[in-house]
C-alpha positions in Angstrom: 15.5 26.6 -56.3 12.3 27.7 -57.9 9.1 26.4 -56.4 6.3 25.5 -58.8 2.9 25.1 -57.1 0.8 22.5 -58.8 -2.5 20.8 -58.2 -3.3 17.2 -59.0 -6.9 16.0 -59.1 -8.0 12.6 -57.8 -11.1 12.6 -60.1 -13.7 10.0 -59.4 -16.6 8.9 -61.5 -20.0 7.7 -60.2 -18.7 4.1 -59.9 -15.7 5.3 -57.8 -13.2 4.8 -60.6 -10.3 7.3 -60.7 -9.1 8.9 -63.9 -5.5 8.5 -64.8 -3.4 9.7 -67.7 -0.4 7.6 -69.0 2.4 10.1 -69.4 6.0 10.2 -70.6 7.7 10.9 -67.3 9.3 14.4 -67.6 10.1 14.9 -63.8 12.6 12.1 -63.3 14.5 9.7 -65.6 12.8 6.6 -64.1 10.4 5.2 -64.9 10.2 6.4 -68.5 6.3 6.3 -68.4 3.8 6.4 -65.6 0.2 6.7 -64.7 -0.7 9.9 -62.9 -3.7 12.1 -62.0 -4.6 15.0 -64.2 -3.4 18.4 -63.1 -0.7 20.9 -63.5 0.7 24.3 -62.6 -1.1 26.9 -60.6 -0.7 30.2 -62.5 0.1 33.5 -60.9 -3.1 35.0 -59.4 -5.0 31.7 -59.8 -6.5 29.9 -56.9 -5.9 26.2 -56.4 -9.6 25.5 -57.1 -9.6 27.5 -60.3 -6.4 25.8 -61.4 -7.9 22.3 -60.7 -11.0 23.2 -62.8 -8.9 24.6 -65.6 -6.5 21.6 -65.7 -9.4 19.1 -65.7 -11.1 21.0 -68.5 -7.9 21.2 -70.6 -6.7 17.7 -70.0 -10.0 15.8 -70.1 -12.7 18.1 -71.5 -14.7 17.6 -68.3 -16.3 20.9 -67.0 -18.8 19.5 -64.5 -17.0 18.5 -61.4 -17.5 18.9 -57.7 -14.3 19.7 -55.9 -13.8 18.1 -52.5 -11.2 18.4 -49.8 -7.4 18.6 -50.2 -6.0 15.2 -49.5 -2.4 16.1 -49.1 0.7 18.0 -50.4 4.0 16.6 -51.4 7.2 18.0 -52.9 9.2 16.6 -55.8 12.6 18.2 -56.5 14.0 17.9 -60.0 16.1 19.7 -62.5 14.8 20.8 -65.9 17.0 22.6 -68.5 19.7 23.2 -65.8 17.2 24.8 -63.4 16.5 23.3 -60.0 12.8 23.0 -59.4 10.6 22.0 -56.5 7.1 20.9 -57.6 4.8 21.5 -54.6 1.9 19.2 -55.5 -1.4 19.5 -53.8 -3.8 16.6 -54.3 -7.4 17.4 -54.3 -10.4 15.1 -54.5 -13.1 15.8 -57.1 -16.1 13.9 -58.4 -17.9 14.0 -61.8 -20.8 12.3 -63.5 -19.0 12.6 -66.9 -16.9 9.7 -68.1 -16.3 10.7 -71.7 -12.8 12.2 -72.2 -11.8 14.9 -74.8 -8.1 15.6 -75.1 -8.6 18.4 -77.6 -8.0 21.1 -75.0 -4.5 19.9 -74.1 -1.5 22.0 -74.8 0.7 20.7 -77.7 3.4 19.4 -75.3 0.7 17.7 -73.2 -0.8 16.0 -76.2 2.7 14.6 -77.1 3.2 13.3 -73.5 -0.2 11.6 -73.0 -0.1 8.0 -74.2 -3.4 6.8 -72.8 -6.3 7.8 -70.6 -8.2 5.3 -68.4 -10.7 5.1 -65.6 -9.3 2.7 -62.9 -11.0 0.9 -60.1 -9.2 0.8 -56.7 -8.8 -3.0 -57.2 -7.2 -2.6 -60.6 -4.8 -0.1 -59.2 -3.8 -2.4 -56.4 -3.3 -5.3 -58.7 -1.4 -3.4 -61.4 2.3 -3.6 -62.0 2.3 -0.2 -63.6 4.3 2.9 -62.3 2.0 5.4 -60.6 2.5 8.8 -59.2 2.2 9.4 -56.4 3.8 6.1 -55.5 1.0 5.3 -53.0 -1.8 6.2 -55.5 -3.5 2.8 -55.1 -3.7 3.3 -51.3 -4.7 6.9 -51.6 -7.6 6.0 -54.0 -8.7 3.2 -51.8 -9.1 5.6 -48.8 -11.4 7.9 -50.8 -13.5 5.2 -52.5 -14.5 3.1 -49.5 
C-alpha cells in the first residue's frame, strides 16, 4: 500500500469562519459530493508548512496566511486505478485576513472537482445536513473558534 502524505488546512477568516470547498468525492464512493478543507499532497522534499501554503495559494489564491498548530492526523485507505492508497492527512490551523477567493491557480482536475467555495460559521456547520470531511469537522472547527 502506498502512503500519500497530505495536508488539509482549517483556514479561518477574521470572523472565525472556516473556508470549505464543495468537491466531487474521489476518495470513496459515498457520498458523491462533500465539503472539505483546502489542501492536498505533500510533494517530495516539501515541508508540510510549504505544502499548506502552496495548496492554499493554488486552491484559493490566498497568499497571506498565518500557519498555526497541527490539530491532528488521520488516515484514509482507498483504492484508485487498482492501487491501494493510504492518505495520511495532517490537519493544520491557519488564519487569514483575506476572504476573496480566486480559483484560477487550481490544477485542471481540481477545477473540475470543485463545485462551490464558501466561508462557514461553526454554527452553520453544526446545523448543516451536508457531508463534511473529516466527519467531525463541525466539532473540530468549534474547538478552534471558541
